[in-house]
C-alpha positions in Angstrom: 52.4 89.6 51.9 52.9 93.2 52.5 54.2 95.1 56.1 54.7 93.3 59.1 52.6 90.1 58.6 55.2 89.5 55.6 58.7 90.7 58.1 56.9 88.1 60.2 56.1 85.6 58.2 59.9 85.9 56.8 61.5 86.0 60.1 59.8 82.7 60.9 61.7 80.8 58.8 62.8 77.4 60.5 66.2 77.8 59.4 66.7 81.1 61.1 65.9 79.2 64.1 67.9 77.1 63.4 70.7 78.7 63.1 70.0 80.4 66.7 69.0 77.2 68.4 73.7 76.7 66.8 74.5 80.0 68.3 73.2 78.9 71.9 74.3 76.0 71.5 78.0 76.5 71.1 77.4 79.5 73.1 77.0 77.2 75.9 79.4 74.6 75.4 81.8 78.2 76.0 80.1 79.6 78.9 80.0 76.4 80.3 83.5 75.5 81.1 84.5 75.2 84.9 87.7 77.2 84.3 86.4 80.0 82.3 87.5 84.0 83.7 85.4 86.8 84.0 87.6 87.8 80.6 86.5 84.7 78.8 83.0 84.9 79.4 83.1 89.1 78.1 84.5 87.5 74.6 82.3 84.9 74.2 79.3 87.2 75.3 80.8 89.2 72.6 81.5 86.6 70.1 77.7 85.8 69.9 76.3 89.7 69.8 78.7 90.0 66.9 77.2 87.0 65.1 73.7 88.5 65.9 74.3 91.4 64.2 75.9 89.5 61.3 72.7 87.1 61.4 70.5 90.9 60.9 72.7 92.5 58.0 72.1 88.8 56.5 68.5 89.2 56.5 68.6 93.0 55.8 71.2 92.5 52.7 69.4 88.3 51.8 66.2 90.1 51.6 67.2 93.4 49.2 69.5 90.2 46.7 72.7 91.9 47.4 74.2 88.2 47.8 72.4 87.2 44.2 74.1 90.7 42.7 77.4 88.8 43.7 77.5 85.6 42.7 80.4 86.4 40.7 81.9 88.1 43.6 82.2 84.1 45.4 79.4 86.1 47.8 78.3 83.0 49.8 81.8 82.0 49.9 82.8 85.3 51.1 80.3 85.1 54.4 81.4 81.3 55.6 85.1 83.2 55.0 84.3 86.0 57.2 82.4 84.2 59.6 84.9 81.5 60.1 87.9 83.8 60.2 86.4 85.6 62.6 85.8 83.4 65.2 90.0 81.3 64.6 90.9 85.2 65.2 88.3 86.2 68.2 89.6 82.6 70.5 92.5 82.1 68.5 95.2 84.8 68.9 93.7 86.3 71.7 96.1 83.9 75.0 92.7 84.6 77.4 90.1 83.1 75.2 92.6 80.6 73.4 93.1 79.8 77.4 89.5 79.8 77.8 87.9 78.2 74.8 90.6 75.2 75.3 89.4 75.0 79.2 85.2 74.7 77.7 86.3 72.2 74.6 88.0 69.9 78.0 85.0 70.0 79.4 82.0 69.6 76.9 81.8 65.9 76.3 82.0 64.4 73.2 78.7 63.5 72.6 77.5 67.1 73.0 80.0 67.7 70.4 78.3 65.1 68.1 75.0 65.4 68.4 75.1 68.9 67.3 75.4 67.8 64.2 71.8 65.5 64.1 70.0 69.0 63.2 72.0 68.9 59.7 69.1 66.1 59.5 67.1 69.0 57.9 69.0 69.1 54.7 66.4 67.3 54.0 64.8 70.4 53.1 67.3 70.4 49.7 65.7 67.5 48.8 62.4 68.7 49.0 63.2 72.0 46.7 65.3 69.9 44.4 61.6 67.8 43.7 59.8 70.8 43.2 62.8 71.8 40.6 64.5 74.9 42.5 67.8 73.1 43.2 70.0 71.4 40.5 70.9 67.6 41.1 74.8 68.7 40.9 73.9 70.6 43.9 71.7 67.4 45.3 74.9 65.2 44.8 77.8 67.2 45.7 76.2 69.2 49.4 72.9 68.1 50.9 73.1 64.3 50.1 76.4 64.4 51.8 75.2 66.9 54.6 72.6 64.5 55.4 74.8 61.4 55.8 77.3 62.9 57.9 74.0 63.8 59.9 73.0 60.0 60.0 76.2 59.6 61.2 76.4 61.6 63.9 73.3 60.0 64.8 74.3 56.5 64.5 77.6 57.9 66.9 75.3 59.5 70.0 74.0 55.8 69.8 77.2 53.9 70.2 78.9 57.1 71.9 76.1 56.3 75.1 77.1 52.4 75.2 81.2 53.2 75.7 83.6 55.6 74.1 84.2 56.4 70.8 87.7 55.9 69.4 90.0 58.7 69.4 91.2 58.1 65.7 87.9 58.0 65.2 86.2 61.2 66.8 89.2 63.4 65.3 88.9 61.9 61.3 84.7 62.5 61.5 85.6 66.1 63.0 87.7 66.4 59.8 85.3 64.7 57.7 83.0 67.0 58.6 84.4 70.2 58.0 85.3 69.3 54.3 81.3 67.8 53.9 81.7 71.4 53.1 83.2 72.0 49.8 80.9 70.1 48.0 78.0 72.4 48.0 80.6 74.8 48.6 81.5 74.5 45.2 78.4 73.5 43.8 76.3 76.4 44.4 78.4 78.4 41.6 78.5 76.5 39.3 75.0 77.4 37.6 75.4 81.1 38.6 77.6 83.6 36.9 80.5 82.9 38.4 84.6 81.6 38.0 83.1 78.5 38.6 80.3 78.5 35.9 80.2 75.2 34.2 76.6 75.2 33.3 73.7 76.9 32.1 70.6 76.0 33.3 67.5 75.7 35.3 67.2 75.6 37.4 69.8 76.8 39.2 71.0 77.4 42.4 70.0 81.0 42.4 67.4 79.8 45.4 71.4 79.6 47.5 71.6 83.6 47.4 68.0 84.4 48.4 66.5 84.8 51.4 66.2 82.2 54.2 68.0 79.6 52.3 71.3 82.3 52.0 71.3 81.5 55.7 72.4 78.0 55.5 76.3 79.4 54.0 76.8 82.9 55.6 75.3 81.5 59.6 74.4 78.3 59.6 76.8 76.5 57.8 80.3 78.2 59.3 79.0 77.3 62.4 78.8 73.9 62.8 82.0 74.6 61.0 83.0 75.7 63.9 81.3 73.3 66.2 84.2 70.6 64.3 86.7 73.6 64.9 85.7 73.3 68.7 85.4 70.1 68.8 89.3 69.4 67.4 90.8 72.3 69.9 89.6 69.2 72.2 90.5 65.9 71.1 94.0 67.5 70.0 95.3 69.9 72.7 
């Protein structure tokens, strides 16, 4: 598949739309806060534009094998760190941004903060890749299975939360756990490719995670889920 048709087929990948949905959802939370100022709105728009530029860059270099060529440098983890650190710095270090963030977080309901994580049910795609022998078992056990089960828990909490308020401590623990659950996949994806963490030399390996479109998971969609958890914790702990 070549030319314009090939580009279209790559860009219409579900994981691209998942990332754009996350970005729109978080952007809506940030911009819909009741006390937000024009300067904060400008910061949010700048962050969204930067994230779209990052998405375009990941697609560009990902289709050219950049992340796969640099697994020894923990390339996907570098991508996660860049996206999360940029958001923390932009909204945490600038006083106007920090105040606007707290205002926006307090204006967002607990159910909204939970419901975005239902999208993680799409982790079922990794199971399909495992069945087709495109991913190893260790990645499913450490990464995909916990992520999928966490998404199921989000469904349960939304149902429970619709019938009454959820305990504050439960919500804090749930978001902290949801943030940390990505550690398993983050470590596992380097177990069977050239890297300092390599402990398996077998097929299938996790090289597909470093190729487009799946490379968007660690470099775009997962960091946005992590940012969504941090946003929720701002609301719960401020």
